[in-house]
N, C-alpha and C positions, 0 to 999 in steps of 0.2 A: 845174134839177136835172139831173144827168147820171147815166145808168146805163150801166155798162160792158157792151157787147154780149158775150155768151158767145163766147169765142174757141175755135176748133178748133185743137188742137195738132198740129203736124206732127211725128210721131215715127217713127223708124226701127224697124220691127218685127224686131228681132234674135232674138226668141223668139216662140213660138206664142201665149203668153198676154200680155194687156195688163193692166196694173195697174188695180185698182179705185179707186185714189186718185192724186192728183198732188201736186206740191210747187210752191209759189210762193216765190221768193227775192226779198227786198229786195236790190237791188244794193249800195247804200251800207251798209257795215258788215257785210255777210254774204258778199258776193263780193269786194268791194274795201274797202280802208280808205285813204281819200284816193285817191292815184293808184297805190297798190300793191295787187296781187291778193293776197288772203289765201292763204297757201301750200297749205292743204288743199282749197281750192275746186276746182281742176281735177280732182283725183282723185275728189272727191265727185261731181262732174257726170259723169265717165266711168262711175262705178259706177251712177248712175241710168240712164244710156243703156244700159248692158249689161243692167240689170234691166228695161228697157222701161217705166220710170216717167216719165210725162209731167211737164213742168215749165214754168213761166213765170218771167220776170224782171220785177220792177216797181221803179219808183223815182219819187219826186216830182220828180226832176230832169227836164230836157228840153233844149230849145234845139238839138236835132239830130234828124235823121230816125231813125225806128225802124230802118231798114236800116243806118245808120251804127253805131248802138249794138249791133245784132245782130252785125255784122262785128267790132266791137271785142271783144264777149264771146266770139265764136268763137275769136279769136286768143288771148285771155287764158286761156280754159278748155280749149282744144284739143278742143272738141266742136262740131258744127254747131249754130248758133243762128240761127233764122229771124226775120225782122222781125215776124211774127205772134206770136212767143214773147216779145216785149218790149212792156211797157206803160210808157210814159213819162208824165210829169205832164200832157202835152197830148194824149195819145192819145185820151181820150174826146171831144175836140173834133171828131174826124172825123165824129161823128154829126151835127154842126151844118152840115156842108157843104151838104146840100140847101137849108137855110134861108138860108144866107149866100153861096151861090156867085155870085150876081149883084149883090152889095152891096159897098159900100166898107168896108174893114176897116182899122182902126188896129192896127198890129202892134207889140207891146211885148214885151220879154223879154230874157233872157240867151242868149248863144250866137248862133244864127242863126235866129230865129223866122220871118223872112221866107221862108227856104228851107223850113222845116217847113210853113208854110201853103201854099206853092206845091206841095209834095209832096202835099197834100190836095186839089189841083186848085182852089184859090182863087186866081183870076187878077187880081182887082181890088184889088191891094194898093197903096194910094195913099200911105201914110205909114209910115215906119219910123224908130223912135227907139230907140237902144240905151240903154234906161232905166237900165242898171247904171251908166253913166257919171254920170248925174245923181244916181242914188240914193246912190252912195258919196261924192260930192263934198260932200254936206250931212250934218252930224251930227244935226241936229234934224229929227225925223220930219215935223212940220207944214211946215217949210220945204221938205223933199224933195217932199211932195205938191204944194204950191203951185208949186214950180219945174217939176215935170213937167207939171202942168196948163197952165202958161203956155207951155211949149214946144209942147205939143200944140195949144193954141189958135192959136199962131203958124203952125204947119205947116198946120192946117186952113184958116186964112184965106188962106194962099198957094195951097193946093190948090184951094179953092172958087173963087177968082178965076180960076185957070187952067182949071178944069173945071166951069163953071156948070151944064152939062146933066146932070152926074152927082151933084152935091151934093144931099143929102137932109137 
């Protein structure tokens, strides 16, 4: 079970008072629609900044570093967005770093999950499979799962042979 650590918002104090509430935006469908920024989103965020109302951006998407997404949002919305203001689908995984930092990790996902885990200081990445390629090649769900499992088993056998002192 994951619990999201309370995040401290970095806000510019343009006014003397700070809001007693904050706003959390789902990126997909509220800030963007597909690859298009919703036209009223930049002006809405600029108003929040002027009113000194803290805000976060969340999405179940991921596959990129929080810093990349915050830069993207800053450009789209024309307001500063910091990496700590962005919660991606994998962001809660940062809490697992102490437990897994010296263990082997199989890295699966869309985008660049290996880069994401490396940004969390997980250095023992031994296997990377771009699961989306396998996932979308098969239309039958059960065949997808078995195919991914067989690919992972093959990679692990090769890796374990090359790294017998690290396999667990």
